[in-house]
Kinemage of the C-alpha trace (Angstrom):
@kinemage 1
@onewidth
@group {chain A} dominant
@subgroup {mainchain}
@vectorlist {calphas} color= white
{ca unk a 1} P 217.906 -36.599 -117.867
{ca unk a 2} L 215.451 -38.353 -115.320
{ca unk a 3} L 215.925 -36.613 -111.972
{ca unk a 4} L 218.473 -38.599 -109.515
{ca unk a 5} L 217.718 -39.369 -105.939
{ca unk a 6} L 220.159 -38.704 -102.922
{ca unk a 7} L 220.965 -42.456 -102.458
{ca unk a 8} L 221.702 -42.857 -106.442
{ca unk a 9} L 224.000 -40.413 -106.083
{ca unk a 10} L 225.781 -41.503 -103.458
{ca unk a 11} L 226.306 -44.635 -105.375
{ca unk a 12} L 228.023 -43.447 -108.247
{ca unk a 13} L 231.502 -43.156 -108.421
{ca unk a 14} L 233.564 -40.170 -107.225
{ca unk a 15} L 234.461 -39.743 -111.397
{ca unk a 16} L 230.636 -39.897 -112.003
{ca unk a 17} L 229.492 -37.490 -109.306
{ca unk a 18} L 231.717 -34.917 -110.072
{ca unk a 19} L 230.704 -35.315 -113.746
{ca unk a 20} L 226.829 -35.000 -112.853
{ca unk a 21} L 227.345 -32.178 -110.946
{ca unk a 22} L 229.184 -30.291 -113.070
{ca unk a 23} L 226.865 -31.079 -115.914
{ca unk a 24} L 223.248 -29.968 -113.677
{ca unk a 25} L 224.593 -28.693 -110.512
{ca unk a 26} L 223.235 -25.151 -109.573
{ca unk a 27} L 226.110 -23.554 -107.491
{ca unk a 28} L 224.615 -21.999 -104.332
{ca unk a 29} L 227.567 -20.746 -102.604
{ca unk a 30} L 231.250 -20.842 -101.583
{ca unk a 31} L 233.118 -20.026 -98.606
{ca unk a 32} L 236.954 -20.797 -97.586
{ca unk a 33} L 238.035 -21.586 -93.814
{ca unk a 34} L 241.479 -22.169 -92.886
{ca unk a 35} L 242.999 -24.664 -95.547
{ca unk a 36} L 240.050 -25.547 -96.832
{ca unk a 37} L 237.423 -24.317 -99.460
{ca unk a 38} L 233.521 -25.292 -99.635
{ca unk a 39} L 231.251 -25.244 -102.206
{ca unk a 40} L 227.500 -25.924 -101.982
{ca unk a 41} L 225.399 -27.114 -104.881
{ca unk a 42} L 221.294 -27.723 -105.517
{ca unk a 43} L 221.240 -31.048 -107.306
{ca unk a 44} L 217.856 -32.029 -107.905
{ca unk a 45} L 216.263 -32.904 -104.655
{ca unk a 46} L 219.342 -32.245 -102.412
{ca unk a 47} L 222.487 -30.370 -101.941
{ca unk a 48} L 226.467 -31.516 -102.408
{ca unk a 49} L 229.143 -29.760 -101.214
{ca unk a 50} L 232.352 -30.123 -102.195
{ca unk a 51} L 235.783 -29.145 -100.009
{ca unk a 52} L 238.490 -29.252 -101.521
{ca unk a 53} L 242.548 -27.897 -100.711
{ca unk a 54} L 242.784 -23.835 -100.718
{ca unk a 55} L 246.250 -24.262 -101.882
{ca unk a 56} L 246.225 -26.751 -104.497
{ca unk a 57} L 242.389 -26.849 -105.612
{ca unk a 58} L 242.405 -30.317 -105.195
{ca unk a 59} L 238.970 -32.008 -104.151
{ca unk a 60} L 239.427 -33.727 -100.587
{ca unk a 61} L 235.812 -34.532 -100.096
{ca unk a 62} L 232.152 -34.797 -101.462
{ca unk a 63} L 229.610 -34.894 -99.680
{ca unk a 64} L 225.675 -35.296 -100.322
{ca unk a 65} L 222.900 -34.614 -98.208
{ca unk a 66} L 219.458 -33.284 -98.139
{ca unk a 67} L 219.764 -31.408 -94.198
{ca unk a 68} L 221.433 -31.194 -91.424
{ca unk a 69} L 224.554 -29.665 -89.786
{ca unk a 70} L 226.301 -29.803 -93.430
{ca unk a 71} L 223.644 -27.023 -94.344
{ca unk a 72} L 223.829 -25.186 -90.890
{ca unk a 73} L 227.203 -24.616 -91.704
{ca unk a 74} L 226.246 -21.995 -94.613
{ca unk a 75} L 223.550 -20.509 -93.029
{ca unk a 76} L 224.933 -20.131 -89.636
{ca unk a 77} L 229.080 -20.076 -90.931
{ca unk a 78} L 229.685 -22.753 -88.074
{ca unk a 79} L 233.349 -24.088 -88.025
{ca unk a 80} L 232.970 -27.894 -89.454
{ca unk a 81} L 235.707 -30.214 -89.842
{ca unk a 82} L 236.024 -32.076 -93.735
């Protein structure tokens, strides 16, 4: 499979994003903050964050990015809202 760009990933459906992340993503880190859990993955040349409800393990959001505050969250441990 060819590498996917950040924009191509964002254009996929949520289900397609989940499948691709499961198949190709490399898990980098996980954190729990209050009611939420956060999992950071590397996928080709960008990052994907999965936010889930800790109590039910239900995915709340999937966010993709290549830099910025979301990545800083894992480095500095700052609190961010999903």
